[in-house]
Biopython code that builds the backbone (N, CA, C, O; Angstrom):
import numpy as np
from Bio.PDB.StructureBuilder import StructureBuilder

atoms = [
    (1, "MET", "N", (-3.809, 6.433, -0.171)),
    (1, "MET", "CA", (-4.859, 6.643, -1.140)),
    (1, "MET", "C", (-4.373, 7.677, -2.154)),
    (1, "MET", "O", (-3.741, 8.670, -1.797)),
    (2, "ILE", "N", (-4.682, 7.420, -3.423)),
    (2, "ILE", "CA", (-4.294, 8.345, -4.477)),
    (2, "ILE", "C", (-5.529, 8.778, -5.258)),
    (2, "ILE", "O", (-6.453, 7.994, -5.474)),
    (3, "LYS", "N", (-5.526, 10.048, -5.679)),
    (3, "LYS", "CA", (-6.659, 10.590, -6.418)),
    (3, "LYS", "C", (-6.364, 10.502, -7.906)),
    (3, "LYS", "O", (-5.310, 10.941, -8.365)),
    (4, "LEU", "N", (-7.309, 9.927, -8.665)),
    (4, "LEU", "CA", (-7.162, 9.728, -10.102)),
    (4, "LEU", "C", (-8.440, 10.151, -10.817)),
    (4, "LEU", "O", (-9.444, 10.469, -10.180)),
    (5, "LYS", "N", (-8.390, 10.151, -12.170)),
    (5, "LYS", "CA", (-9.579, 10.453, -12.973)),
    (5, "LYS", "C", (-9.813, 9.325, -13.961)),
    (5, "LYS", "O", (-8.889, 8.855, -14.626)),
    (6, "ARG", "N", (-11.065, 8.902, -14.044)),
    (6, "ARG", "CA", (-11.460, 7.927, -15.062)),
    (6, "ARG", "C", (-11.420, 8.607, -16.425)),
    (6, "ARG", "O", (-11.287, 9.829, -16.500)),
    (7, "LEU", "N", (-11.531, 7.842, -17.491)),
    (7, "LEU", "CA", (-11.499, 8.414, -18.836)),
    (7, "LEU", "C", (-12.621, 9.423, -19.060)),
    (7, "LEU", "O", (-12.468, 10.351, -19.854)),
    (8, "ASN", "N", (-13.759, 9.250, -18.362)),
    (8, "ASN", "CA", (-14.881, 10.181, -18.518)),
    (8, "ASN", "C", (-14.716, 11.459, -17.683)),
    (8, "ASN", "O", (-15.608, 12.307, -17.666)),
    (9, "GLY", "N", (-13.567, 11.596, -16.986)),
    (9, "GLY", "CA", (-13.287, 12.793, -16.193)),
    (9, "GLY", "C", (-13.717, 12.698, -14.742)),
    (9, "GLY", "O", (-13.429, 13.600, -13.955)),
    (10, "GLU", "N", (-14.395, 11.630, -14.373)),
    (10, "GLU", "CA", (-14.856, 11.447, -12.998)),
    (10, "GLU", "C", (-13.668, 11.171, -12.072)),
    (10, "GLU", "O", (-12.890, 10.248, -12.315)),
    (11, "SER", "N", (-13.530, 11.969, -11.014)),
    (11, "SER", "CA", (-12.469, 11.776, -10.029)),
    (11, "SER", "C", (-12.846, 10.680, -9.052)),
    (11, "SER", "O", (-14.016, 10.514, -8.708)),
    (12, "PHE", "N", (-11.843, 9.930, -8.608)),
    (12, "PHE", "CA", (-12.054, 8.922, -7.572)),
    (12, "PHE", "C", (-10.753, 8.714, -6.823)),
    (12, "PHE", "O", (-9.683, 9.097, -7.296)),
    (13, "THR", "N", (-10.850, 8.112, -5.666)),
    (13, "THR", "CA", (-9.686, 7.834, -4.834)),
    (13, "THR", "C", (-9.477, 6.330, -4.780)),
    (13, "THR", "O", (-10.413, 5.567, -4.541)),
    (14, "LEU", "N", (-8.238, 5.915, -5.005)),
    (14, "LEU", "CA", (-7.902, 4.504, -5.074)),
    (14, "LEU", "C", (-6.930, 4.145, -3.960)),
    (14, "LEU", "O", (-5.976, 4.876, -3.693)),
    (15, "ASN", "N", (-7.179, 3.026, -3.320)),
    (15, "ASN", "CA", (-6.266, 2.515, -2.302)),
    (15, "ASN", "C", (-5.023, 1.972, -3.004)),
    (15, "ASN", "O", (-5.098, 0.951, -3.687)),
    (16, "ALA", "N", (-3.896, 2.633, -2.845)),
    (16, "ALA", "CA", (-2.666, 2.254, -3.543)),
    (16, "ALA", "C", (-2.183, 0.855, -3.169)),
    (16, "ALA", "O", (-1.470, 0.218, -3.945)),
    (17, "PHE", "N", (-2.563, 0.377, -1.998)),
    (17, "PHE", "CA", (-2.148, -0.966, -1.571)),
    (17, "PHE", "C", (-2.865, -2.062, -2.353)),
    (17, "PHE", "O", (-2.459, -3.223, -2.306)),
    (18, "MET", "N", (-3.924, -1.703, -3.070)),
    (18, "MET", "CA", (-4.690, -2.690, -3.843)),
    (18, "MET", "C", (-4.149, -2.879, -5.260)),
    (18, "MET", "O", (-4.637, -3.739, -5.994)),
    (19, "ILE", "N", (-3.151, -2.092, -5.654)),
    (19, "ILE", "CA", (-2.642, -2.140, -7.019)),
    (19, "ILE", "C", (-1.663, -3.295, -7.195)),
    (19, "ILE", "O", (-0.691, -3.430, -6.452)),
    (20, "GLU", "N", (-1.943, -4.124, -8.197)),
    (20, "GLU", "CA", (-1.037, -5.220, -8.544)),
    (20, "GLU", "C", (-0.099, -4.810, -9.673)),
    (20, "GLU", "O", (1.103, -5.070, -9.609)),
    (21, "GLN", "N", (-0.645, -4.169, -10.707)),
    (21, "GLN", "CA", (0.204, -3.719, -11.813)),
    (21, "GLN", "C", (-0.429, -2.551, -12.541)),
    (21, "GLN", "O", (-1.633, -2.310, -12.454)),
    (22, "ILE", "N", (0.429, -1.824, -13.272)),
    (22, "ILE", "CA", (-0.005, -0.675, -14.068)),
    (22, "ILE", "C", (0.570, -0.870, -15.463)),
    (22, "ILE", "O", (1.756, -1.162, -15.620)),
    (23, "GLN", "N", (-0.284, -0.706, -16.483)),
    (23, "GLN", "CA", (0.162, -0.861, -17.867)),
    (23, "GLN", "C", (-0.428, 0.247, -18.722)),
    (23, "GLN", "O", (-1.463, 0.826, -18.391)),
    (24, "SER", "N", (0.244, 0.529, -19.820)),
    (24, "SER", "CA", (-0.272, 1.478, -20.808)),
    (24, "SER", "C", (-0.627, 0.703, -22.065)),
    (24, "SER", "O", (0.219, 0.019, -22.642)),
    (25, "TYR", "N", (-1.894, 0.813, -22.489)),
    (25, "TYR", "CA", (-2.388, 0.003, -23.621)),
    (25, "TYR", "C", (-2.773, 0.749, -24.883)),
    (25, "TYR", "O", (-3.082, -0.017, -25.797)),
    (26, "PRO", "N", (-2.833, 1.972, -25.162)),
    (26, "PRO", "CA", (-2.080, 3.080, -24.621)),
    (26, "PRO", "C", (-2.730, 3.749, -23.409)),
    (26, "PRO", "O", (-2.052, 4.486, -22.693)),
    (27, "ASP", "N", (-4.042, 3.513, -23.149)),
    (27, "ASP", "CA", (-4.632, 4.093, -21.931)),
    (27, "ASP", "C", (-4.032, 3.401, -20.720)),
    (27, "ASP", "O", (-3.736, 2.207, -20.757)),
    (28, "THR", "N", (-3.856, 4.159, -19.651)),
    (28, "THR", "CA", (-3.282, 3.597, -18.438)),
    (28, "THR", "C", (-4.321, 2.698, -17.766)),
    (28, "THR", "O", (-5.404, 3.146, -17.389)),
    (29, "THR", "N", (-3.966, 1.429, -17.627)),
    (29, "THR", "CA", (-4.848, 0.436, -17.033)),
    (29, "THR", "C", (-4.212, -0.085, -15.756)),
    (29, "THR", "O", (-3.088, -0.587, -15.765)),
    (30, "ILE", "N", (-4.947, 0.041, -14.653)),
    (30, "ILE", "CA", (-4.475, -0.415, -13.350)),
    (30, "ILE", "C", (-5.210, -1.713, -13.019)),
    (30, "ILE", "O", (-6.440, -1.753, -13.002)),
    (31, "THR", "N", (-4.454, -2.759, -12.760)),
    (31, "THR", "CA", (-5.038, -4.020, -12.338)),
    (31, "THR", "C", (-4.899, -4.114, -10.824)),
    (31, "THR", "O", (-3.806, -3.968, -10.278)),
    (32, "LEU", "N", (-6.020, -4.359, -10.157)),
    (32, "LEU", "CA", (-6.022, -4.477, -8.703)),
    (32, "LEU", "C", (-5.787, -5.922, -8.293)),
    (32, "LEU", "O", (-5.897, -6.830, -9.117)),
    (33, "ILE", "N", (-5.465, -6.137, -7.025)),
    (33, "ILE", "CA", (-5.164, -7.490, -6.559)),
    (33, "ILE", "C", (-6.377, -8.414, -6.618)),
    (33, "ILE", "O", (-6.225, -9.635, -6.579)),
    (34, "ASN", "N", (-7.574, -7.849, -6.711)),
    (34, "ASN", "CA", (-8.780, -8.676, -6.837)),
    (34, "ASN", "C", (-9.116, -8.978, -8.301)),
    (34, "ASN", "O", (-10.132, -9.613, -8.583)),
    (35, "GLY", "N", (-8.257, -8.521, -9.246)),
    (35, "GLY", "CA", (-8.456, -8.771, -10.663)),
    (35, "GLY", "C", (-9.213, -7.680, -11.398)),
    (35, "GLY", "O", (-9.236, -7.673, -12.629)),
    (36, "LYS", "N", (-9.834, -6.757, -10.673)),
    (36, "LYS", "CA", (-10.570, -5.662, -11.308)),
    (36, "LYS", "C", (-9.595, -4.736, -12.013)),
    (36, "LYS", "O", (-8.488, -4.504, -11.526)),
    (37, "LYS", "N", (-10.004, -4.207, -13.159)),
    (37, "LYS", "CA", (-9.179, -3.276, -13.925)),
    (37, "LYS", "C", (-9.829, -1.904, -13.931)),
    (37, "LYS", "O", (-11.048, -1.783, -14.056)),
    (38, "VAL", "N", (-9.010, -0.874, -13.795)),
    (38, "VAL", "CA", (-9.472, 0.507, -13.808)),
    (38, "VAL", "C", (-8.645, 1.248, -14.851)),
    (38, "VAL", "O", (-7.415, 1.191, -14.828)),
    (39, "VAL", "N", (-9.318, 1.941, -15.764)),
    (39, "VAL", "CA", (-8.633, 2.728, -16.793)),
    (39, "VAL", "C", (-8.707, 4.195, -16.374)),
    (39, "VAL", "O", (-9.778, 4.706, -16.046)),
    (40, "VAL", "N", (-7.548, 4.864, -16.390)),
    (40, "VAL", "CA", (-7.479, 6.245, -15.903)),
    (40, "VAL", "C", (-6.851, 7.166, -16.940)),
    (40, "VAL", "O", (-6.201, 6.710, -17.881)),
    (41, "GLN", "N", (-7.056, 8.476, -16.754)),
    (41, "GLN", "CA", (-6.503, 9.488, -17.653)),
    (41, "GLN", "C", (-5.004, 9.680, -17.456)),
    (41, "GLN", "O", (-4.284, 9.959, -18.415)),
    (42, "GLU", "N", (-4.531, 9.535, -16.226)),
    (42, "GLU", "CA", (-3.141, 9.830, -15.910)),
    (42, "GLU", "C", (-2.194, 8.823, -16.581)),
    (42, "GLU", "O", (-2.497, 7.632, -16.646)),
    (43, "PRO", "N", (-1.056, 9.303, -17.076)),
    (43, "PRO", "CA", (-0.064, 8.387, -17.649)),
    (43, "PRO", "C", (0.536, 7.479, -16.562)),
    (43, "PRO", "O", (0.501, 7.799, -15.373)),
    (44, "GLU", "N", (1.075, 6.362, -16.995)),
    (44, "GLU", "CA", (1.640, 5.368, -16.074)),
    (44, "GLU", "C", (2.688, 5.981, -15.136)),
    (44, "GLU", "O", (2.694, 5.680, -13.942)),
    (45, "ASP", "N", (3.565, 6.827, -15.656)),
    (45, "ASP", "CA", (4.616, 7.401, -14.808)),
    (45, "ASP", "C", (4.046, 8.335, -13.734)),
    (45, "ASP", "O", (4.592, 8.416, -12.634)),
    (46, "ILE", "N", (2.964, 9.031, -14.043)),
    (46, "ILE", "CA", (2.324, 9.899, -13.050)),
    (46, "ILE", "C", (1.677, 9.058, -11.955)),
    (46, "ILE", "O", (1.778, 9.400, -10.776)),
    (47, "VAL", "N", (1.015, 7.964, -12.325)),
    (47, "VAL", "CA", (0.409, 7.069, -11.328)),
    (47, "VAL", "C", (1.497, 6.522, -10.407)),
    (47, "VAL", "O", (1.315, 6.455, -9.191)),
    (48, "THR", "N", (2.622, 6.133, -10.990)),
    (48, "THR", "CA", (3.739, 5.621, -10.193)),
    (48, "THR", "C", (4.251, 6.684, -9.231)),
    (48, "THR", "O", (4.544, 6.386, -8.073)),
    (49, "GLU", "N", (4.361, 7.922, -9.703)),
    (49, "GLU", "CA", (4.784, 9.020, -8.829)),
    (49, "GLU", "C", (3.793, 9.253, -7.702)),
    (49, "GLU", "O", (4.199, 9.491, -6.565)),
    (50, "LEU", "N", (2.492, 9.189, -7.999)),
    (50, "LEU", "CA", (1.467, 9.366, -6.960)),
    (50, "LEU", "C", (1.572, 8.278, -5.902)),
    (50, "LEU", "O", (1.438, 8.551, -4.709)),
    (51, "ILE", "N", (1.811, 7.051, -6.334)),
    (51, "ILE", "CA", (1.950, 5.940, -5.400)),
    (51, "ILE", "C", (3.182, 6.141, -4.521)),
    (51, "ILE", "O", (3.118, 5.978, -3.302)),
    (52, "THR", "N", (4.304, 6.498, -5.148)),
    (52, "THR", "CA", (5.544, 6.722, -4.393)),
    (52, "THR", "C", (5.368, 7.850, -3.395)),
    (52, "THR", "O", (5.821, 7.744, -2.255)),
    (53, "SER", "N", (4.718, 8.928, -3.806)),
    (53, "SER", "CA", (4.463, 10.054, -2.911)),
    (53, "SER", "C", (3.592, 9.624, -1.731)),
    (53, "SER", "O", (3.848, 10.010, -0.591)),
    (54, "PHE", "N", (2.567, 8.826, -2.010)),
    (54, "PHE", "CA", (1.692, 8.322, -0.943)),
    (54, "PHE", "C", (2.496, 7.479, 0.043)),
    (54, "PHE", "O", (2.365, 7.648, 1.255)),
    (55, "TYR", "N", (3.324, 6.578, -0.469)),
    (55, "TYR", "CA", (4.153, 5.734, 0.406)),
    (55, "TYR", "C", (5.095, 6.587, 1.254)),
    (55, "TYR", "O", (5.314, 6.283, 2.427)),
    (56, "GLN", "N", (5.654, 7.650, 0.675)),
    (56, "GLN", "CA", (6.529, 8.541, 1.428)),
    (56, "GLN", "C", (5.759, 9.265, 2.525)),
    (56, "GLN", "O", (6.249, 9.409, 3.645)),
    (57, "ARG", "N", (4.540, 9.725, 2.196)),
    (57, "ARG", "CA", (3.713, 10.449, 3.175)),
    (57, "ARG", "C", (3.400, 9.609, 4.395)),
    (57, "ARG", "O", (3.374, 10.119, 5.515)),
    (58, "ILE", "N", (3.162, 8.326, 4.186)),
    (58, "ILE", "CA", (2.801, 7.472, 5.320)),
    (58, "ILE", "C", (4.019, 6.787, 5.940)),
    (58, "ILE", "O", (3.891, 6.039, 6.909)),
    (59, "GLY", "N", (5.208, 7.047, 5.371)),
    (59, "GLY", "CA", (6.441, 6.534, 5.963)),
    (59, "GLY", "C", (6.811, 5.119, 5.577)),
    (59, "GLY", "O", (7.686, 4.520, 6.202)),
    (60, "ILE", "N", (6.162, 4.570, 4.561)),
    (60, "ILE", "CA", (6.461, 3.184, 4.195)),
    (60, "ILE", "C", (7.700, 3.073, 3.298)),
    (60, "ILE", "O", (8.341, 2.022, 3.285)),
    (61, "ILE", "N", (8.052, 4.112, 2.558)),
    (61, "ILE", "CA", (9.233, 4.069, 1.684)),
    (61, "ILE", "C", (10.478, 3.811, 2.528)),
    (61, "ILE", "O", (11.301, 2.970, 2.166)),
    (62, "HIS", "N", (10.627, 4.508, 3.625)),
    (62, "HIS", "CA", (11.781, 4.323, 4.499)),
    (62, "HIS", "C", (11.806, 2.899, 5.045)),
    (62, "HIS", "O", (12.864, 2.272, 5.090)),
    (63, "SER", "N", (10.660, 2.391, 5.456)),
    (63, "SER", "CA", (10.584, 1.035, 5.992)),
    (63, "SER", "C", (10.943, 0.000, 4.941)),
    (63, "SER", "O", (11.652, -0.961, 5.240)),
    (64, "LEU", "N", (10.466, 0.179, 3.715)),
    (64, "LEU", "CA", (10.763, -0.771, 2.643)),
    (64, "LEU", "C", (12.244, -0.766, 2.299)),
    (64, "LEU", "O", (12.813, -1.822, 2.023)),
    (65, "SER", "N", (12.884, 0.409, 2.308)),
    (65, "SER", "CA", (14.316, 0.462, 1.998)),
    (65, "SER", "C", (15.119, -0.228, 3.101)),
    (65, "SER", "O", (16.143, -0.843, 2.805)),
    (66, "GLU", "N", (14.693, -0.147, 4.353)),
    (66, "GLU", "CA", (15.377, -0.848, 5.436)),
    (66, "GLU", "C", (15.256, -2.349, 5.267)),
    (66, "GLU", "O", (16.220, -3.075, 5.509)),
    (67, "VAL", "N", (14.097, -2.827, 4.857)),
    (67, "VAL", "CA", (13.899, -4.254, 4.640)),
    (67, "VAL", "C", (14.806, -4.734, 3.512)),
    (67, "VAL", "O", (15.407, -5.803, 3.614)),
    (68, "GLY", "N", (14.908, -3.958, 2.443)),
    (68, "GLY", "CA", (15.756, -4.320, 1.317)),
    (68, "GLY", "C", (17.225, -4.359, 1.675)),
    (68, "GLY", "O", (17.979, -5.155, 1.115)),
    (69, "ASN", "N", (17.644, -3.510, 2.602)),
    (69, "ASN", "CA", (19.052, -3.448, 3.010)),
    (69, "ASN", "C", (19.391, -4.449, 4.101)),
    (69, "ASN", "O", (20.571, -4.647, 4.391)),
    (70, "SER", "N", (18.415, -5.080, 4.711)),
    (70, "SER", "CA", (18.688, -5.990, 5.821)),
    (70, "SER", "C", (19.391, -7.264, 5.378)),
    (70, "SER", "O", (19.978, -7.955, 6.211)),
    (71, "SER", "N", (19.348, -7.600, 4.073)),
    (71, "SER", "CA", (19.989, -8.805, 3.592)),
    (71, "SER", "C", (21.463, -8.595, 3.267)),
    (71, "SER", "O", (22.171, -9.555, 2.966)),
    (72, "GLU", "N", (21.935, -7.343, 3.325)),
    (72, "GLU", "CA", (23.331, -7.052, 2.998)),
    (72, "GLU", "C", (24.246, -7.347, 4.145)),
    (72, "GLU", "O", (25.457, -7.156, 4.034)),
]
sb = StructureBuilder()
sb.init_structure("model")
sb.init_model(0)
sb.init_chain("A")
sb.init_seg("    ")
for serial, (resi, resn, name, xyz) in enumerate(atoms, 1):
    if name == "N":
        sb.init_residue(resn, " ", resi, " ")
    sb.init_atom(name, np.array(xyz, "f"), 0.0, 1.0, " ", f" {name:<3s}", serial, name[0])
structure = sb.get_structure()
């Protein structure tokens, strides 16, 4: 889960596993796997860092790198 702010300043927590894509329009727009879009204050690179940090905290980054290396 990552903590973000809507454009109106309201904080909320988003399940990072629900994110399909992140774009800057110039506002950062997160599209979820259910098609819902969320516009946030944080820049795209910060959202990406928050997601990566979350994955590291729960240990999924290490698991994903092992899966990627298993084909070598």
